[in-house]
C-alpha positions as CSV (number, residue, x, y, z in Angstrom):
1,M,40.5,112.0,-33.4
2,A,43.3,109.8,-32.2
3,Q,44.0,106.7,-34.3
4,L,45.8,103.8,-32.8
5,V,47.7,101.6,-35.4
6,S,49.4,98.4,-34.4
7,W,51.0,95.9,-36.7
8,D,52.0,92.4,-35.7
9,R,54.6,91.5,-38.3
10,S,54.7,87.9,-37.1
11,V,51.1,87.2,-38.3
12,N,51.0,90.1,-40.8
13,A,47.9,91.7,-39.3
14,A,47.3,95.3,-38.3
15,Y,44.6,97.0,-36.3
16,I,43.5,100.6,-36.7
17,G,41.5,101.7,-33.7
18,F,39.6,105.0,-33.6
19,R,39.7,105.0,-29.8
20,E,40.5,102.6,-27.0
21,I,38.2,99.6,-27.0
22,G,37.4,97.7,-23.8
23,P,36.8,93.9,-23.6
24,G,33.5,92.9,-25.2
25,E,32.8,96.4,-26.5
26,A,32.9,95.3,-30.1
27,A,29.3,94.1,-30.4
28,K,29.4,93.3,-34.1
29,Q,32.0,92.3,-36.6
30,V,31.7,92.5,-40.3
31,T,34.2,90.7,-42.6
32,V,35.2,91.8,-46.0
33,T,36.7,89.2,-48.4
34,D,39.3,89.4,-51.1
35,E,38.6,88.3,-54.7
36,D,39.7,84.8,-53.8
37,G,37.2,84.6,-50.9
38,S,39.8,84.9,-48.1
39,I,39.0,87.4,-45.3
40,A,40.9,90.6,-45.9
41,V,39.4,93.1,-43.4
42,V,37.3,92.8,-40.2
43,L,35.3,95.8,-39.1
44,D,34.5,96.2,-35.4
45,F,31.3,98.0,-34.5
46,G,29.9,99.0,-31.1
47,A,26.4,98.3,-30.0
48,D,25.2,101.7,-31.2
49,G,26.7,101.1,-34.7
50,E,29.8,103.2,-34.2
51,L,32.9,102.0,-36.1
52,L,35.5,101.2,-33.5
53,G,38.3,99.7,-35.5
54,I,39.5,97.9,-38.6
55,E,41.7,94.8,-38.6
56,L,43.7,94.3,-41.8
57,L,44.8,90.8,-42.6
58,D,47.7,90.7,-45.1
59,A,48.6,94.1,-43.6
60,E,51.9,94.4,-45.4
61,R,50.1,94.6,-48.7
62,Q,47.3,96.9,-47.4
63,L,49.1,99.3,-45.1
64,P,50.7,102.4,-46.6
65,R,54.5,102.2,-46.5
66,E,54.8,105.0,-43.9
67,L,52.7,103.1,-41.4
68,R,54.8,99.9,-41.8
69,D,58.2,101.6,-40.9
């Protein structure tokens, strides 16, 4: 399975996609919050419930070092 990882350092957000996703293909998003109530992770699901990708907010803290280089 190919994983696509992109990190936008200017906004400190990363996206881990499990495959290419077309416009509108993410039918459902689930947010996960940090202890302080801020959104830390957004999970994208397809209409059939398949996990398509994960967006990490505050990515510098959450991504392993080898993915940040």
